C-alpha positions in Angstrom: 31.6 -12.4 -29.0 31.5 -14.2 -32.3 29.1 -17.2 -33.0 31.9 -19.8 -32.7 33.0 -18.4 -29.3 29.4 -18.4 -28.0 28.9 -22.0 -29.3 32.1 -23.0 -27.5 30.8 -21.4 -24.3 27.6 -23.3 -24.6 29.4 -26.7 -24.9 31.3 -26.3 -21.6 30.6 -28.1 -18.4 29.0 -25.4 -16.3 27.5 -25.6 -12.8 24.2 -27.4 -12.5 22.1 -24.8 -10.7 18.5 -23.8 -10.5 19.7 -20.3 -11.1 20.4 -19.3 -14.7 22.3 -16.3 -13.2 25.0 -18.7 -11.8 25.4 -20.3 -15.2 25.6 -16.9 -16.9 28.4 -15.8 -14.6 30.2 -19.1 -15.1 29.9 -18.8 -18.9 31.1 -15.2 -18.9 34.1 -16.2 -16.7 35.1 -18.9 -19.2 34.8 -16.4 -22.0 37.0 -14.0 -20.1 39.6 -16.7 -19.7 39.6 -17.5 -23.4 39.7 -13.8 -24.4 42.8 -13.4 -22.2 44.5 -16.5 -23.6 47.5 -16.3 -26.0 46.6 -18.6 -28.9 50.2 -19.7 -29.5 51.4 -20.5 -26.0 48.2 -20.8 -23.9 49.4 -18.2 -21.4 46.5 -16.4 -19.8 46.8 -12.8 -18.5 45.7 -12.2 -14.9 43.6 -9.3 -16.2 42.9 -7.6 -19.5 44.1 -4.2 -18.4 46.6 -1.5 -19.3 48.2 -1.9 -15.9 51.5 -3.6 -16.9 52.0 -6.3 -14.3 48.4 -7.7 -14.7 48.9 -8.2 -18.5 51.0 -11.2 -17.7 50.4 -14.9 -16.7 50.9 -15.3 -12.9 51.5 -18.9 -11.9 49.5 -18.6 -8.7 46.5 -17.2 -10.6 47.1 -19.6 -13.4 46.7 -22.6 -11.2 43.0 -21.5 -10.5 42.5 -20.8 -14.2 43.7 -24.3 -15.0 41.3 -25.8 -12.5 38.4 -23.9 -14.1 39.6 -25.1 -17.5 39.7 -28.7 -16.3 36.3 -28.6 -14.6 34.7 -26.9 -17.6 36.1 -29.6 -20.0 38.8 -27.6 -21.7 41.4 -30.3 -21.0 43.6 -29.7 -24.0 44.2 -26.1 -23.0 44.8 -27.0 -19.4 47.4 -29.6 -20.6 49.0 -27.0 -22.8 49.3 -24.7 -19.9 50.8 -27.4 -17.6 53.4 -27.9 -20.3 54.0 -24.2 -20.5 54.5 -23.9 -16.7 56.9 -26.9 -16.9 58.9 -24.9 -19.4 58.9 -21.8 -17.2 60.0 -23.6 -14.1 63.5 -22.7 -12.9 65.3 -26.1 -13.4 68.7 -24.8 -12.0 69.6 -22.3 -9.3 69.7 -18.8 -10.7 72.0 -15.9 -9.8 70.5 -12.5 -9.4 70.6 -10.1 -12.3 71.9 -6.6 -12.1 68.7 -4.7 -12.7 65.7 -7.1 -12.3 65.6 -8.8 -8.9 64.2 -8.9 -5.5 66.4 -9.9 -2.6 67.7 -13.4 -2.7 66.2 -15.5 0.1 68.4 -17.4 2.5 68.6 -21.0 1.7 67.5 -23.0 4.8 70.1 -25.8 4.2 73.2 -23.7 3.5 72.4 -20.4 5.2 73.6 -18.6 2.1 71.7 -16.0 0.0 73.5 -16.4 -3.3 71.0 -18.0 -5.7 67.3 -18.2 -6.3 66.4 -21.9 -5.8 65.6 -24.4 -8.5 62.1 -25.7 -8.7 60.4 -22.3 -8.4 58.8 -19.9 -10.8 59.2 -16.2 -11.3 56.4 -13.9 -10.2 54.8 -13.7 -13.6 55.5 -14.1 -17.3 54.7 -12.6 -20.6 53.3 -15.1 -23.1 56.8 -15.6 -24.6 58.2 -16.8 -21.3 60.0 -13.6 -20.4 59.5 -12.7 -16.7 57.2 -9.7 -16.2 57.8 -9.0 -12.5 60.8 -8.7 -10.3 60.0 -11.2 -7.5 62.1 -14.2 -8.3 60.9 -16.6 -5.6 57.4 -16.7 -4.1 56.6 -19.9 -2.2 52.9 -19.6 -3.1 53.8 -19.8 -6.8 55.6 -23.1 -6.1 52.7 -24.5 -4.1 50.0 -23.5 -6.5 51.9 -24.5 -9.6 52.7 -27.9 -8.0 49.0 -28.3 -7.1 47.9 -27.4 -10.6 50.3 -29.7 -12.4 49.4 -32.6 -10.1 45.7 -32.3 -10.0 45.4 -32.0 -13.8 46.3 -35.7 -14.0 42.8 -36.5 -12.8 41.3 -34.8 -15.8 43.8 -35.9 -18.4 42.8 -38.7 -20.9 46.0 -40.6 -20.0 47.0 -39.8 -16.4 50.0 -42.1 -16.3 51.5 -40.6 -19.5 50.8 -37.1 -18.4 52.5 -37.7 -15.0 55.5 -39.3 -16.7 55.9 -36.2 -18.9 55.4 -33.7 -16.0 57.0 -35.8 -13.2 60.4 -34.1 -13.3 58.8 -30.6 -12.8 56.4 -31.9 -10.1 59.2 -33.6 -8.2 61.5 -30.5 -8.4 58.7 -28.3 -7.0 57.8 -30.8 -4.3 61.4 -31.2 -3.3 61.7 -27.4 -3.0 58.6 -27.2 -0.8 59.8 -30.0 1.5 63.2 -28.4 1.8 62.3 -24.7 2.1 61.2 -24.5 5.7 61.9 -22.0 8.5 64.2 -23.8 11.0 62.4 -22.3 14.0 58.8 -22.8 13.0 58.9 -25.6 10.5 56.7 -23.6 8.2 57.3 -23.3 4.5 
């Protein structure tokens, strides 16, 4: 890593520990996140690998990346990523495509399987926002993305402003989670 990158890593909030090994692993983890970050968009690949699906930003993984960014003091990047996920969220119901889809889930309110629900995210994305995988609706993506977008308010310099900006996406995801339950078990 270059000198500026190493200096950046030294300025991060890292675990207070008697073990320098813990701090070294934490520092290396933060460097790995930054190496995998698209400078323009803030997307972070799940893994720097040649295996195609892991060279994308997965919302469920990205939620934990954002938590690490927040805790380590990289609030601006975490904010940029929350905005990115807001933009990636499906704001309207979506029809299936001819070549690129999993099965459409049955809507618990209508009993129909005609559209992917609004409020969710695709399985994963390339940095330019193009979906990289074929699963169009995973409930864990909704839960983890909602958690990430909500919890970030506690780290943001202006929590009220941040929540006003992200509230439509937070509300849409929360409404989807509340609504999308199995009628027999009540589970999401």
